[in-house]
ChimeraX commands (.cxc) that place a marker at each C-alpha (Angstrom):
marker #1 position 33.78,-14.62,-2.59 radius 0.5
marker #1 position 30.89,-14.95,-0.15 radius 0.5
marker #1 position 27.89,-12.72,-0.72 radius 0.5
marker #1 position 26.82,-10.35,2.02 radius 0.5
marker #1 position 23.29,-9.99,3.30 radius 0.5
marker #1 position 20.98,-8.64,0.59 radius 0.5
marker #1 position 19.08,-5.40,0.96 radius 0.5
marker #1 position 15.34,-6.08,1.00 radius 0.5
marker #1 position 12.51,-3.84,-0.19 radius 0.5
marker #1 position 8.91,-4.95,0.31 radius 0.5
marker #1 position 6.33,-2.82,-1.52 radius 0.5
marker #1 position 2.64,-3.09,-0.66 radius 0.5
marker #1 position 0.02,-1.19,-2.67 radius 0.5
marker #1 position -3.32,-0.67,-0.98 radius 0.5
marker #1 position -6.46,-1.76,-2.87 radius 0.5
marker #1 position -4.47,-2.24,-6.07 radius 0.5
marker #1 position -5.78,-4.93,-8.39 radius 0.5
marker #1 position -3.50,-7.41,-10.12 radius 0.5
marker #1 position -5.33,-6.72,-13.39 radius 0.5
marker #1 position -4.41,-3.03,-13.16 radius 0.5
marker #1 position -0.85,-3.80,-14.28 radius 0.5
marker #1 position 0.26,-3.84,-17.91 radius 0.5
marker #1 position 2.17,-7.11,-17.53 radius 0.5
marker #1 position -1.08,-8.78,-16.41 radius 0.5
marker #1 position -2.98,-7.53,-19.44 radius 0.5
marker #1 position -4.16,-3.97,-18.78 radius 0.5
marker #1 position -4.30,-1.87,-21.93 radius 0.5
marker #1 position -5.46,1.34,-20.24 radius 0.5
marker #1 position -3.20,1.69,-17.20 radius 0.5
marker #1 position 0.54,2.16,-17.72 radius 0.5
marker #1 position 3.02,0.50,-15.36 radius 0.5
marker #1 position 6.44,0.19,-17.06 radius 0.5
marker #1 position 8.38,0.02,-13.80 radius 0.5
marker #1 position 6.20,-2.67,-12.24 radius 0.5
marker #1 position 6.51,-4.49,-15.55 radius 0.5
marker #1 position 10.28,-4.26,-15.23 radius 0.5
marker #1 position 10.14,-5.93,-11.82 radius 0.5
marker #1 position 7.99,-8.70,-13.31 radius 0.5
marker #1 position 10.38,-9.15,-16.23 radius 0.5
marker #1 position 13.46,-9.31,-14.01 radius 0.5
marker #1 position 11.90,-11.34,-11.23 radius 0.5
marker #1 position 9.00,-13.70,-10.64 radius 0.5
marker #1 position 5.38,-13.16,-11.65 radius 0.5
marker #1 position 2.66,-14.94,-9.66 radius 0.5
marker #1 position -0.54,-16.19,-11.27 radius 0.5
marker #1 position -2.47,-17.45,-8.23 radius 0.5
marker #1 position -3.13,-15.87,-4.85 radius 0.5
marker #1 position -5.53,-16.54,-2.02 radius 0.5
marker #1 position -6.54,-13.98,0.61 radius 0.5
marker #1 position -8.00,-15.23,3.88 radius 0.5
marker #1 position -9.13,-11.72,4.85 radius 0.5
marker #1 position -8.77,-9.29,1.92 radius 0.5
marker #1 position -8.96,-5.92,3.67 radius 0.5
marker #1 position -6.40,-3.46,5.02 radius 0.5
marker #1 position -5.43,-4.32,8.59 radius 0.5
marker #1 position -5.69,-8.14,8.53 radius 0.5
marker #1 position -3.44,-8.29,5.48 radius 0.5
marker #1 position -0.84,-6.09,7.15 radius 0.5
marker #1 position -0.99,-7.98,10.44 radius 0.5
marker #1 position -0.48,-11.21,8.53 radius 0.5
marker #1 position 2.49,-9.86,6.58 radius 0.5
marker #1 position 4.12,-8.52,9.73 radius 0.5
marker #1 position 3.59,-11.62,11.86 radius 0.5
marker #1 position 3.65,-14.44,9.31 radius 0.5
marker #1 position 0.34,-15.71,10.70 radius 0.5
marker #1 position -3.19,-15.93,9.40 radius 0.5
marker #1 position -5.28,-12.90,10.51 radius 0.5
marker #1 position -7.51,-15.04,12.73 radius 0.5
marker #1 position -4.47,-16.23,14.70 radius 0.5
marker #1 position -3.28,-12.68,15.21 radius 0.5
marker #1 position -6.75,-11.49,16.22 radius 0.5
marker #1 position -6.97,-8.76,13.59 radius 0.5
marker #1 position -9.91,-9.88,11.47 radius 0.5
marker #1 position -11.32,-6.62,10.13 radius 0.5
marker #1 position -9.99,-3.28,9.00 radius 0.5
marker #1 position -9.24,-1.08,12.00 radius 0.5
marker #1 position -11.41,2.03,12.03 radius 0.5
marker #1 position -9.51,4.59,14.11 radius 0.5
marker #1 position -12.82,6.29,14.96 radius 0.5
marker #1 position -13.76,3.15,16.92 radius 0.5
marker #1 position -17.06,2.73,15.07 radius 0.5
marker #1 position -16.53,-0.58,13.33 radius 0.5
marker #1 position -16.80,-3.94,15.02 radius 0.5
marker #1 position -16.64,-7.42,13.50 radius 0.5
marker #1 position -19.66,-8.77,15.39 radius 0.5
marker #1 position -22.08,-7.74,12.66 radius 0.5
marker #1 position -23.22,-11.20,11.62 radius 0.5
marker #1 position -24.97,-13.89,13.63 radius 0.5
marker #1 position -22.08,-16.34,13.36 radius 0.5
marker #1 position -19.20,-13.93,14.01 radius 0.5
marker #1 position -17.81,-14.08,17.53 radius 0.5
marker #1 position -14.01,-14.09,17.54 radius 0.5
marker #1 position -11.23,-12.27,19.40 radius 0.5
marker #1 position -10.67,-8.91,17.74 radius 0.5
marker #1 position -7.85,-6.44,18.30 radius 0.5
marker #1 position -7.67,-2.87,17.03 radius 0.5
marker #1 position -3.88,-3.11,16.97 radius 0.5
marker #1 position -1.04,-5.50,16.24 radius 0.5
marker #1 position -0.29,-7.04,19.66 radius 0.5
marker #1 position 3.20,-6.44,21.02 radius 0.5
marker #1 position 3.46,-10.16,21.70 radius 0.5
marker #1 position 3.68,-10.81,17.97 radius 0.5
marker #1 position 7.24,-11.06,16.70 radius 0.5
marker #1 position 7.37,-9.12,13.45 radius 0.5
marker #1 position 9.54,-9.51,10.39 radius 0.5
marker #1 position 11.09,-6.14,11.29 radius 0.5
marker #1 position 12.19,-7.43,14.70 radius 0.5
marker #1 position 13.68,-10.52,13.09 radius 0.5
marker #1 position 15.52,-8.39,10.54 radius 0.5
marker #1 position 16.78,-6.03,13.20 radius 0.5
marker #1 position 18.09,-8.94,15.26 radius 0.5
marker #1 position 19.83,-10.13,12.09 radius 0.5
marker #1 position 21.78,-6.90,11.76 radius 0.5
marker #1 position 19.50,-5.00,9.39 radius 0.5
marker #1 position 18.53,-1.34,9.44 radius 0.5
marker #1 position 14.72,-1.37,9.47 radius 0.5
marker #1 position 12.64,1.37,7.86 radius 0.5
marker #1 position 8.89,1.71,7.51 radius 0.5
marker #1 position 7.57,4.24,5.00 radius 0.5
marker #1 position 3.87,4.82,4.28 radius 0.5
marker #1 position 0.61,3.42,5.57 radius 0.5
marker #1 position 0.54,1.29,8.74 radius 0.5
marker #1 position -3.07,0.87,9.90 radius 0.5
marker #1 position -2.17,-1.52,12.73 radius 0.5
marker #1 position -3.00,0.56,15.77 radius 0.5
marker #1 position -2.65,4.01,17.28 radius 0.5
marker #1 position 0.05,5.56,19.49 radius 0.5
marker #1 position 1.93,2.84,21.31 radius 0.5
marker #1 position 1.46,0.47,18.38 radius 0.5
marker #1 position 3.18,2.41,15.62 radius 0.5
marker #1 position 5.96,0.83,13.50 radius 0.5
marker #1 position 8.67,1.99,15.90 radius 0.5
marker #1 position 7.01,-0.19,18.57 radius 0.5
marker #1 position 7.26,-3.22,16.31 radius 0.5
marker #1 position 10.90,-3.33,15.29 radius 0.5
marker #1 position 11.30,-0.41,12.90 radius 0.5
marker #1 position 14.02,2.13,13.59 radius 0.5
marker #1 position 12.47,4.65,11.20 radius 0.5
marker #1 position 8.79,5.43,10.70 radius 0.5
marker #1 position 7.70,7.82,7.97 radius 0.5
marker #1 position 3.94,8.19,7.68 radius 0.5
marker #1 position 2.85,5.09,9.58 radius 0.5
marker #1 position -0.02,5.59,12.05 radius 0.5
marker #1 position -3.57,4.41,12.76 radius 0.5
marker #1 position -4.96,5.95,9.58 radius 0.5
marker #1 position -6.14,3.65,6.82 radius 0.5
marker #1 position -6.13,6.45,4.25 radius 0.5
marker #1 position -4.68,9.95,3.94 radius 0.5
marker #1 position -7.84,11.19,5.66 radius 0.5
marker #1 position -9.65,14.49,5.16 radius 0.5
marker #1 position -6.57,16.18,3.73 radius 0.5
marker #1 position -6.28,13.67,0.90 radius 0.5
marker #1 position -3.10,13.08,-1.08 radius 0.5
marker #1 position -2.13,16.72,-1.52 radius 0.5
marker #1 position -0.47,18.57,1.36 radius 0.5
marker #1 position -1.16,19.84,3.93 radius 0.5
marker #1 position -1.95,16.33,5.12 radius 0.5
marker #1 position -3.96,15.28,8.17 radius 0.5
marker #1 position -1.78,12.24,8.93 radius 0.5
marker #1 position -0.70,12.64,12.60 radius 0.5
marker #1 position 2.94,11.59,12.16 radius 0.5
marker #1 position 3.36,14.01,9.24 radius 0.5
marker #1 position 1.95,17.04,11.06 radius 0.5
marker #1 position 5.33,18.75,11.36 radius 0.5
marker #1 position 6.52,18.05,7.81 radius 0.5
marker #1 position 7.43,21.22,5.94 radius 0.5
marker #1 position 6.67,20.87,2.25 radius 0.5
marker #1 position 5.04,23.20,-0.27 radius 0.5
marker #1 position 1.25,23.08,-0.29 radius 0.5
marker #1 position 0.01,20.70,-2.93 radius 0.5
marker #1 position 2.86,18.21,-2.56 radius 0.5
marker #1 position 1.66,14.77,-3.63 radius 0.5
marker #1 position 1.94,12.22,-0.82 radius 0.5
marker #1 position 3.31,9.40,-2.98 radius 0.5
marker #1 position 6.08,11.70,-4.23 radius 0.5
marker #1 position 6.96,12.77,-0.70 radius 0.5
marker #1 position 7.17,9.23,0.64 radius 0.5
marker #1 position 9.48,8.32,-2.23 radius 0.5
marker #1 position 11.66,11.35,-1.49 radius 0.5
marker #1 position 12.09,10.03,2.03 radius 0.5
marker #1 position 12.90,6.53,0.77 radius 0.5
marker #1 position 15.63,7.87,-1.50 radius 0.5
marker #1 position 17.02,9.96,1.35 radius 0.5
marker #1 position 17.19,6.85,3.55 radius 0.5
marker #1 position 18.98,4.89,0.82 radius 0.5
marker #1 position 21.49,7.64,0.09 radius 0.5
marker #1 position 22.29,8.30,3.75 radius 0.5
marker #1 position 22.27,4.76,5.13 radius 0.5
marker #1 position 25.02,3.29,7.28 radius 0.5
marker #1 position 27.05,0.17,6.49 radius 0.5
marker #1 position 24.29,-2.25,7.52 radius 0.5
marker #1 position 22.03,-4.00,5.00 radius 0.5
marker #1 position 18.53,-2.53,5.08 radius 0.5
marker #1 position 14.96,-3.79,5.15 radius 0.5
marker #1 position 12.58,-1.21,3.68 radius 0.5
marker #1 position 8.89,-1.81,4.30 radius 0.5
marker #1 position 7.29,0.52,1.75 radius 0.5
marker #1 position 3.52,0.57,2.09 radius 0.5
marker #1 position 2.22,3.38,-0.11 radius 0.5
marker #1 position -1.20,4.82,0.78 radius 0.5
marker #1 position -1.85,4.64,-2.97 radius 0.5
marker #1 position -4.30,3.60,-4.41 radius 0.5
marker #1 position -6.66,3.70,-1.43 radius 0.5
marker #1 position -9.44,6.25,-1.51 radius 0.5
marker #1 position -9.76,9.15,-1.92 radius 0.5
marker #1 position -8.92,8.61,-5.59 radius 0.5
marker #1 position -6.86,11.74,-6.33 radius 0.5
marker #1 position -4.16,12.45,-8.87 radius 0.5
marker #1 position -2.26,15.24,-10.59 radius 0.5
marker #1 position -4.32,17.27,-13.04 radius 0.5
marker #1 position -1.95,16.86,-15.99 radius 0.5
marker #1 position -1.97,13.07,-15.65 radius 0.5
marker #1 position -5.76,12.96,-15.37 radius 0.5
marker #1 position -6.03,14.93,-18.62 radius 0.5
marker #1 position -3.69,12.46,-20.31 radius 0.5
marker #1 position -5.95,9.52,-19.44 radius 0.5
marker #1 position -9.14,11.40,-20.27 radius 0.5
marker #1 position -7.77,11.74,-23.79 radius 0.5
marker #1 position -6.66,8.10,-23.81 radius 0.5
marker #1 position -10.13,6.93,-22.73 radius 0.5
marker #1 position -11.70,8.93,-25.55 radius 0.5
marker #1 position -9.22,7.57,-28.10 radius 0.5
marker #1 position -10.04,4.00,-27.01 radius 0.5
marker #1 position -13.79,4.67,-26.96 radius 0.5
marker #1 position -13.97,3.85,-23.26 radius 0.5
marker #1 position -15.74,7.07,-22.33 radius 0.5
marker #1 position -18.90,5.79,-24.06 radius 0.5
marker #1 position -19.07,2.50,-22.13 radius 0.5
marker #1 position -20.93,2.12,-18.84 radius 0.5
marker #1 position -18.07,0.94,-16.58 radius 0.5
marker #1 position -20.10,-0.85,-13.87 radius 0.5
marker #1 position -22.44,-3.82,-13.68 radius 0.5
marker #1 position -24.60,-5.02,-10.82 radius 0.5
marker #1 position -24.06,-8.57,-9.63 radius 0.5
marker #1 position -25.42,-10.90,-6.96 radius 0.5
marker #1 position -26.34,-9.98,-3.40 radius 0.5
marker #1 position -23.54,-9.92,-0.82 radius 0.5
marker #1 position -23.23,-13.27,0.99 radius 0.5
marker #1 position -22.53,-11.68,4.39 radius 0.5
marker #1 position -25.23,-11.04,6.99 radius 0.5
marker #1 position -24.49,-7.32,7.35 radius 0.5
marker #1 position -24.79,-6.60,3.59 radius 0.5
marker #1 position -27.34,-9.21,2.57 radius 0.5
marker #1 position -29.69,-6.60,1.10 radius 0.5
marker #1 position -27.02,-4.99,-1.09 radius 0.5
marker #1 position -25.81,-6.14,-4.47 radius 0.5
marker #1 position -22.17,-6.40,-5.47 radius 0.5
marker #1 position -21.18,-3.76,-8.01 radius 0.5
marker #1 position -18.31,-4.67,-10.30 radius 0.5
marker #1 position -16.24,-2.59,-12.68 radius 0.5
marker #1 position -16.37,-4.32,-16.06 radius 0.5
marker #1 position -13.99,-2.04,-17.95 radius 0.5
marker #1 position -10.82,-0.16,-16.99 radius 0.5
marker #1 position -11.53,3.44,-17.90 radius 0.5
marker #1 position -11.17,5.72,-14.85 radius 0.5
marker #1 position -8.76,8.56,-15.78 radius 0.5
marker #1 position -8.17,9.62,-12.16 radius 0.5
marker #1 position -7.37,6.09,-11.00 radius 0.5
marker #1 position -5.13,5.61,-14.04 radius 0.5
marker #1 position -3.27,8.82,-13.23 radius 0.5
marker #1 position -2.86,7.70,-9.63 radius 0.5
marker #1 position -1.39,4.40,-10.81 radius 0.5
marker #1 position 1.03,6.17,-13.14 radius 0.5
marker #1 position 2.32,8.36,-10.30 radius 0.5
marker #1 position 2.84,5.27,-8.15 radius 0.5
marker #1 position 4.66,3.48,-10.94 radius 0.5
marker #1 position 6.87,6.49,-11.63 radius 0.5
marker #1 position 7.86,6.56,-7.98 radius 0.5
marker #1 position 8.77,2.88,-8.03 radius 0.5
marker #1 position 10.98,3.78,-10.99 radius 0.5
marker #1 position 12.59,6.60,-9.02 radius 0.5
marker #1 position 13.53,4.12,-6.30 radius 0.5
marker #1 position 14.97,1.67,-8.83 radius 0.5
marker #1 position 17.01,4.51,-10.35 radius 0.5
marker #1 position 18.31,5.51,-6.91 radius 0.5
marker #1 position 19.30,1.93,-6.16 radius 0.5
marker #1 position 21.13,1.59,-9.47 radius 0.5
marker #1 position 22.90,4.92,-9.06 radius 0.5
marker #1 position 24.26,3.70,-5.73 radius 0.5
marker #1 position 24.92,0.17,-7.05 radius 0.5
marker #1 position 22.52,-1.17,-4.43 radius 0.5
marker #1 position 20.26,-2.78,-7.04 radius 0.5
marker #1 position 23.14,-4.92,-8.26 radius 0.5
marker #1 position 24.09,-6.30,-4.86 radius 0.5
marker link #1:1,2 radius 0.2
marker link #1:2,3 radius 0.2
marker link #1:3,4 radius 0.2
marker link #1:4,5 radius 0.2
marker link #1:5,6 radius 0.2
marker link #1:6,7 radius 0.2
marker link #1:7,8 radius 0.2
marker link #1:8,9 radius 0.2
marker link #1:9,10 radius 0.2
marker link #1:10,11 radius 0.2
marker link #1:11,12 radius 0.2
marker link #1:12,13 radius 0.2
marker link #1:13,14 radius 0.2
marker link #1:14,15 radius 0.2
marker link #1:15,16 radius 0.2
marker link #1:16,17 radius 0.2
marker link #1:17,18 radius 0.2
marker link #1:18,19 radius 0.2
marker link #1:19,20 radius 0.2
marker link #1:20,21 radius 0.2
marker link #1:21,22 radius 0.2
marker link #1:22,23 radius 0.2
marker link #1:23,24 radius 0.2
marker link #1:24,25 radius 0.2
marker link #1:25,26 radius 0.2
marker link #1:26,27 radius 0.2
marker link #1:27,28 radius 0.2
marker link #1:28,29 radius 0.2
marker link #1:29,30 radius 0.2
marker link #1:30,31 radius 0.2
marker link #1:31,32 radius 0.2
marker link #1:32,33 radius 0.2
marker link #1:33,34 radius 0.2
marker link #1:34,35 radius 0.2
marker link #1:35,36 radius 0.2
marker link #1:36,37 radius 0.2
marker link #1:37,38 radius 0.2
marker link #1:38,39 radius 0.2
marker link #1:39,40 radius 0.2
marker link #1:40,41 radius 0.2
marker link #1:41,42 radius 0.2
marker link #1:42,43 radius 0.2
marker link #1:43,44 radius 0.2
marker link #1:44,45 radius 0.2
marker link #1:45,46 radius 0.2
marker link #1:46,47 radius 0.2
marker link #1:47,48 radius 0.2
marker link #1:48,49 radius 0.2
marker link #1:49,50 radius 0.2
marker link #1:50,51 radius 0.2
marker link #1:51,52 radius 0.2
marker link #1:52,53 radius 0.2
marker link #1:53,54 radius 0.2
marker link #1:54,55 radius 0.2
marker link #1:55,56 radius 0.2
marker link #1:56,57 radius 0.2
marker link #1:57,58 radius 0.2
marker link #1:58,59 radius 0.2
marker link #1:59,60 radius 0.2
marker link #1:60,61 radius 0.2
marker link #1:61,62 radius 0.2
marker link #1:62,63 radius 0.2
marker link #1:63,64 radius 0.2
marker link #1:64,65 radius 0.2
marker link #1:65,66 radius 0.2
marker link #1:66,67 radius 0.2
marker link #1:67,68 radius 0.2
marker link #1:68,69 radius 0.2
marker link #1:69,70 radius 0.2
marker link #1:70,71 radius 0.2
marker link #1:71,72 radius 0.2
marker link #1:72,73 radius 0.2
marker link #1:73,74 radius 0.2
marker link #1:74,75 radius 0.2
marker link #1:75,76 radius 0.2
marker link #1:76,77 radius 0.2
marker link #1:77,78 radius 0.2
marker link #1:78,79 radius 0.2
marker link #1:79,80 radius 0.2
marker link #1:80,81 radius 0.2
marker link #1:81,82 radius 0.2
marker link #1:82,83 radius 0.2
marker link #1:83,84 radius 0.2
marker link #1:84,85 radius 0.2
marker link #1:85,86 radius 0.2
marker link #1:86,87 radius 0.2
marker link #1:87,88 radius 0.2
marker link #1:88,89 radius 0.2
marker link #1:89,90 radius 0.2
marker link #1:90,91 radius 0.2
marker link #1:91,92 radius 0.2
marker link #1:92,93 radius 0.2
marker link #1:93,94 radius 0.2
marker link #1:94,95 radius 0.2
marker link #1:95,96 radius 0.2
marker link #1:96,97 radius 0.2
marker link #1:97,98 radius 0.2
marker link #1:98,99 radius 0.2
marker link #1:99,100 radius 0.2
marker link #1:100,101 radius 0.2
marker link #1:101,102 radius 0.2
marker link #1:102,103 radius 0.2
marker link #1:103,104 radius 0.2
marker link #1:104,105 radius 0.2
marker link #1:105,106 radius 0.2
marker link #1:106,107 radius 0.2
marker link #1:107,108 radius 0.2
marker link #1:108,109 radius 0.2
marker link #1:109,110 radius 0.2
marker link #1:110,111 radius 0.2
marker link #1:111,112 radius 0.2
marker link #1:112,113 radius 0.2
marker link #1:113,114 radius 0.2
marker link #1:114,115 radius 0.2
marker link #1:115,116 radius 0.2
marker link #1:116,117 radius 0.2
marker link #1:117,118 radius 0.2
marker link #1:118,119 radius 0.2
marker link #1:119,120 radius 0.2
marker link #1:120,121 radius 0.2
marker link #1:121,122 radius 0.2
marker link #1:122,123 radius 0.2
marker link #1:123,124 radius 0.2
marker link #1:124,125 radius 0.2
marker link #1:125,126 radius 0.2
marker link #1:126,127 radius 0.2
marker link #1:127,128 radius 0.2
marker link #1:128,129 radius 0.2
marker link #1:129,130 radius 0.2
marker link #1:130,131 radius 0.2
marker link #1:131,132 radius 0.2
marker link #1:132,133 radius 0.2
marker link #1:133,134 radius 0.2
marker link #1:134,135 radius 0.2
marker link #1:135,136 radius 0.2
marker link #1:136,137 radius 0.2
marker link #1:137,138 radius 0.2
marker link #1:138,139 radius 0.2
marker link #1:139,140 radius 0.2
marker link #1:140,141 radius 0.2
marker link #1:141,142 radius 0.2
marker link #1:142,143 radius 0.2
marker link #1:143,144 radius 0.2
marker link #1:144,145 radius 0.2
marker link #1:145,146 radius 0.2
marker link #1:146,147 radius 0.2
marker link #1:147,148 radius 0.2
marker link #1:148,149 radius 0.2
marker link #1:149,150 radius 0.2
marker link #1:150,151 radius 0.2
marker link #1:151,152 radius 0.2
marker link #1:152,153 radius 0.2
marker link #1:153,154 radius 0.2
marker link #1:154,155 radius 0.2
marker link #1:155,156 radius 0.2
marker link #1:156,157 radius 0.2
marker link #1:157,158 radius 0.2
marker link #1:158,159 radius 0.2
marker link #1:159,160 radius 0.2
marker link #1:160,161 radius 0.2
marker link #1:161,162 radius 0.2
marker link #1:162,163 radius 0.2
marker link #1:163,164 radius 0.2
marker link #1:164,165 radius 0.2
marker link #1:165,166 radius 0.2
marker link #1:166,167 radius 0.2
marker link #1:167,168 radius 0.2
marker link #1:168,169 radius 0.2
marker link #1:169,170 radius 0.2
marker link #1:170,171 radius 0.2
marker link #1:171,172 radius 0.2
marker link #1:172,173 radius 0.2
marker link #1:173,174 radius 0.2
marker link #1:174,175 radius 0.2
marker link #1:175,176 radius 0.2
marker link #1:176,177 radius 0.2
marker link #1:177,178 radius 0.2
marker link #1:178,179 radius 0.2
marker link #1:179,180 radius 0.2
marker link #1:180,181 radius 0.2
marker link #1:181,182 radius 0.2
marker link #1:182,183 radius 0.2
marker link #1:183,184 radius 0.2
marker link #1:184,185 radius 0.2
marker link #1:185,186 radius 0.2
marker link #1:186,187 radius 0.2
marker link #1:187,188 radius 0.2
marker link #1:188,189 radius 0.2
marker link #1:189,190 radius 0.2
marker link #1:190,191 radius 0.2
marker link #1:191,192 radius 0.2
marker link #1:192,193 radius 0.2
marker link #1:193,194 radius 0.2
marker link #1:194,195 radius 0.2
marker link #1:195,196 radius 0.2
marker link #1:196,197 radius 0.2
marker link #1:197,198 radius 0.2
marker link #1:198,199 radius 0.2
marker link #1:199,200 radius 0.2
marker link #1:200,201 radius 0.2
marker link #1:201,202 radius 0.2
marker link #1:202,203 radius 0.2
marker link #1:203,204 radius 0.2
marker link #1:204,205 radius 0.2
marker link #1:205,206 radius 0.2
marker link #1:206,207 radius 0.2
marker link #1:207,208 radius 0.2
marker link #1:208,209 radius 0.2
marker link #1:209,210 radius 0.2
marker link #1:210,211 radius 0.2
marker link #1:211,212 radius 0.2
marker link #1:212,213 radius 0.2
marker link #1:213,214 radius 0.2
marker link #1:214,215 radius 0.2
marker link #1:215,216 radius 0.2
marker link #1:216,217 radius 0.2
marker link #1:217,218 radius 0.2
marker link #1:218,219 radius 0.2
marker link #1:219,220 radius 0.2
marker link #1:220,221 radius 0.2
marker link #1:221,222 radius 0.2
marker link #1:222,223 radius 0.2
marker link #1:223,224 radius 0.2
marker link #1:224,225 radius 0.2
marker link #1:225,226 radius 0.2
marker link #1:226,227 radius 0.2
marker link #1:227,228 radius 0.2
marker link #1:228,229 radius 0.2
marker link #1:229,230 radius 0.2
marker link #1:230,231 radius 0.2
marker link #1:231,232 radius 0.2
marker link #1:232,233 radius 0.2
marker link #1:233,234 radius 0.2
marker link #1:234,235 radius 0.2
marker link #1:235,236 radius 0.2
marker link #1:236,237 radius 0.2
marker link #1:237,238 radius 0.2
marker link #1:238,239 radius 0.2
marker link #1:239,240 radius 0.2
marker link #1:240,241 radius 0.2
marker link #1:241,242 radius 0.2
marker link #1:242,243 radius 0.2
marker link #1:243,244 radius 0.2
marker link #1:244,245 radius 0.2
marker link #1:245,246 radius 0.2
marker link #1:246,247 radius 0.2
marker link #1:247,248 radius 0.2
marker link #1:248,249 radius 0.2
marker link #1:249,250 radius 0.2
marker link #1:250,251 radius 0.2
marker link #1:251,252 radius 0.2
marker link #1:252,253 radius 0.2
marker link #1:253,254 radius 0.2
marker link #1:254,255 radius 0.2
marker link #1:255,256 radius 0.2
marker link #1:256,257 radius 0.2
marker link #1:257,258 radius 0.2
marker link #1:258,259 radius 0.2
marker link #1:259,260 radius 0.2
marker link #1:260,261 radius 0.2
marker link #1:261,262 radius 0.2
marker link #1:262,263 radius 0.2
marker link #1:263,264 radius 0.2
marker link #1:264,265 radius 0.2
marker link #1:265,266 radius 0.2
marker link #1:266,267 radius 0.2
marker link #1:267,268 radius 0.2
marker link #1:268,269 radius 0.2
marker link #1:269,270 radius 0.2
marker link #1:270,271 radius 0.2
marker link #1:271,272 radius 0.2
marker link #1:272,273 radius 0.2
marker link #1:273,274 radius 0.2
marker link #1:274,275 radius 0.2
marker link #1:275,276 radius 0.2
marker link #1:276,277 radius 0.2
marker link #1:277,278 radius 0.2
marker link #1:278,279 radius 0.2
marker link #1:279,280 radius 0.2
marker link #1:280,281 radius 0.2
marker link #1:281,282 radius 0.2
marker link #1:282,283 radius 0.2
marker link #1:283,284 radius 0.2
view
């Protein structure tokens, strides 16, 4: 019996470090659902980023091209303040959006008969360049913002495309986005689907639920991490625009708020896996 087209879910976590996952050695953060994906799938040990910030990464994923070829070579500041020409040697084409000329993976999937859904952060341009202009039939939360903005992760949010969302005050953004994902899965049509799930988590502001923060405060104390200075100062930045600043590195995982934020993200990945299994989607 021939297999049909598989459903595809691509999850991108913003500013999340590979070492912040239990299966890669973290003893402080807890990620059982990400660990499950590693155990049931493939775990990578080497990765190379040609432009390791928000927008270039996303433009590259969408287009299949290096950021320099797309022309998105810096994070897009929706205030219009940032510009890449900050160093003496930098003079390249630079777009504050993903050009419409780029054929995206969503457009290819749509042409192949897939339902295409984007949920979460976009950060590839303002109105006219949102996900629904690049091959996605559904856009939940995707706009020019690179973070939840002034409103933070707890509603009411200041994300433009979520202005009219009616949820109780204090709703956690990661939970809400997952609610919408599950709704899309449960109410889909007969087509296979491509879900592009780009959580805003764990981009700043670092915010989490109080009860989870308290859990990791106690864990940090039990492990003696609260008595260790978590940061160390390294070499000067190599770039022209930061040449007088030193690189600060975290040398120990001990932040209770960040840990709580990670746990909420991981729980929501688990909710999606549960929804897929309940509908037998995970097995197909």
